[in-house]
C-alpha positions as CSV (number, residue, x, y, z in Angstrom):
1,X,-7.4,-10.5,10.8
2,X,-4.6,-7.9,11.0
3,X,-2.7,-7.6,14.3
4,X,-3.9,-4.8,16.6
5,X,-0.6,-2.9,16.2
6,X,-1.2,-2.6,12.4
7,X,-4.8,-1.4,12.5
8,X,-5.5,2.2,11.9
9,X,-8.2,3.6,14.2
10,X,-7.7,7.3,14.7
11,X,-9.9,9.5,12.5
12,X,-7.3,12.3,12.5
13,X,-4.8,9.9,10.8
14,X,-7.4,9.0,8.2
15,X,-7.9,12.7,7.5
16,X,-4.2,13.2,7.2
17,X,-4.1,10.5,4.5
18,X,-6.9,12.1,2.6
19,X,-5.4,15.6,2.7
20,X,-1.9,14.3,1.8
21,X,-3.4,13.5,-1.6
22,X,-0.9,10.7,-2.4
23,X,-3.2,8.1,-4.0
24,X,-3.3,5.4,-6.6
25,X,-6.5,3.9,-8.1
26,X,-7.7,0.6,-9.5
27,X,-11.1,-0.5,-10.5
28,X,-11.8,-1.9,-7.1
29,X,-9.9,0.3,-4.6
30,X,-8.2,3.6,-4.1
31,X,-5.1,3.5,-1.9
32,X,-4.0,6.6,0.0
33,X,-0.5,6.6,1.4
34,X,1.4,8.7,4.0
35,X,5.2,8.3,4.0
36,X,7.2,7.9,7.2
37,X,9.3,10.8,8.4
38,X,12.9,10.5,7.3
39,X,14.2,9.8,10.8
40,X,11.7,6.9,11.1
41,X,12.7,5.3,7.8
42,X,16.1,4.1,9.1
43,X,16.3,0.3,9.1
44,X,15.4,-0.9,12.6
45,X,16.2,-4.4,13.7
46,X,12.6,-5.5,12.9
47,X,10.8,-4.0,9.9
48,X,7.9,-1.8,11.0
49,X,4.7,-2.3,9.1
50,X,2.4,0.6,8.4
51,X,-1.0,1.3,10.0
52,X,-3.7,0.1,7.6
53,X,-7.3,1.2,7.4
54,X,-10.1,0.0,5.1
55,X,-13.0,2.3,4.3
56,X,-16.3,1.5,2.5
57,X,-18.6,4.5,2.5
58,X,-22.3,4.3,3.3
59,X,-22.9,6.4,0.2
60,X,-21.2,3.8,-2.1
61,X,-22.4,0.6,-0.4
62,X,-25.7,1.0,1.3
63,X,-25.9,-2.2,3.3
64,X,-23.7,-2.7,6.3
65,X,-23.5,-6.4,5.5
66,X,-22.0,-5.6,2.0
67,X,-19.6,-3.0,3.4
68,X,-18.3,-5.4,6.0
69,X,-18.0,-8.2,3.5
70,X,-16.0,-6.1,1.0
71,X,-13.7,-4.8,3.8
72,X,-13.1,-8.4,5.0
73,X,-12.2,-9.5,1.5
74,X,-9.8,-6.6,0.8
75,X,-8.3,-6.9,4.3
76,X,-7.6,-10.6,3.7
77,X,-6.0,-9.9,0.3
78,X,-3.7,-7.4,2.0
79,X,-2.9,-9.8,4.8
80,X,-2.0,-12.6,2.4
81,X,0.1,-10.3,0.1
82,X,2.1,-9.0,3.1
83,X,2.4,-12.2,5.1
84,X,6.0,-12.8,4.0
85,X,7.0,-9.5,5.5
86,X,5.1,-10.0,8.7
87,X,6.0,-13.7,9.4
88,X,9.0,-14.3,7.3
89,X,7.0,-16.9,5.3
90,X,6.5,-17.1,1.6
91,X,3.0,-16.1,0.3
92,X,0.5,-19.0,0.2
93,X,-0.8,-20.8,-2.8
94,X,-3.8,-18.4,-2.9
95,X,-1.3,-15.6,-4.0
96,X,0.4,-17.6,-6.8
97,X,-1.8,-16.1,-9.5
98,X,-0.4,-12.7,-8.8
99,X,2.6,-12.0,-11.1
100,X,5.4,-13.2,-8.8
101,X,6.2,-13.2,-5.1
102,X,5.3,-9.7,-4.0
103,X,8.1,-7.7,-2.5
104,X,6.9,-4.5,-1.1
105,X,8.9,-1.9,0.9
106,X,6.1,-1.3,3.4
107,X,8.5,0.1,6.0
108,X,8.6,3.4,4.1
109,X,4.8,4.0,4.7
110,X,3.4,5.4,7.9
111,X,-0.3,4.8,6.9
112,X,-2.1,3.0,4.1
113,X,-5.8,3.6,3.6
114,X,-7.8,1.5,1.2
115,X,-11.0,3.2,0.0
116,X,-13.3,0.5,-1.5
117,X,-15.4,1.2,-4.6
118,X,-18.9,-0.3,-5.4
119,X,-17.2,-2.6,-8.0
120,X,-15.5,-4.4,-5.1
121,X,-18.8,-6.1,-4.3
122,X,-19.1,-7.9,-7.6
123,X,-15.4,-8.5,-8.1
124,X,-14.0,-12.0,-7.9
125,X,-11.3,-12.9,-5.4
126,X,-8.6,-12.9,-8.1
127,X,-9.6,-9.4,-9.1
128,X,-9.5,-8.1,-5.5
129,X,-6.1,-9.7,-5.0
130,X,-4.7,-8.3,-8.2
131,X,-6.2,-4.8,-7.4
132,X,-4.5,-4.7,-4.0
133,X,-1.2,-5.9,-5.4
134,X,-1.4,-3.4,-8.2
135,X,-2.2,-0.5,-5.9
136,X,0.7,-1.4,-3.5
137,X,3.1,-1.7,-6.5
138,X,1.9,1.6,-8.1
139,X,2.1,3.4,-4.8
140,X,5.7,2.3,-4.4
141,X,6.7,3.5,-7.9
142,X,4.7,6.7,-7.8
143,X,5.1,7.9,-4.2
144,X,7.8,5.6,-2.7
145,X,11.3,6.5,-1.5
146,X,13.8,6.1,-4.3
147,X,16.9,4.4,-2.9
148,X,20.2,4.5,-4.7
149,X,21.5,1.0,-5.1
150,X,24.9,0.0,-6.6
151,X,23.1,-1.7,-9.6
152,X,21.5,1.6,-10.5
153,X,24.7,3.6,-10.4
154,X,25.2,7.0,-8.9
155,X,22.4,9.6,-9.1
156,X,22.6,12.2,-11.9
157,X,24.2,15.5,-11.0
158,X,21.8,18.4,-10.7
159,X,23.5,20.6,-13.3
160,X,20.9,19.8,-16.0
161,X,20.2,16.9,-18.3
162,X,23.8,16.3,-19.3
163,X,25.3,17.2,-16.0
164,X,27.0,20.3,-17.4
165,X,26.9,23.3,-15.1
166,X,25.9,26.6,-16.5
167,X,28.6,29.2,-16.2
């Protein structure tokens, strides 16, 4: 179970995630993200994890038992994948089948909302784990904050593709 300070409960924040329209999809889940404000992204002494919500619509999964089961499974996959950031531990042996040790920059997100599809009910544990990992990785590459590191070199000048300024 996620700690109380990480759980998303306010419906207004869920709506903000949906209207922000920053999402990535997989066969099992859709992930909506809301980035933190620039002043909140500064590196605090302890990394702040985002609020996380899990949604399984009644229209998609009719039975409350199946909705709760799917949410538990996806919540546990997220918890295992982000445990190293939360506790300072390495991910457990259950996560070893995911490509490599996941390294997410979760501090850049204010909210993560996982919307579960009907396929999640029939998906195996490995498929769910891979889908959550893929969505977190895709969200970082598609909507994440690009940081300029020394290995990447300086950012390109804004004068066009070659850097030449028009006179």
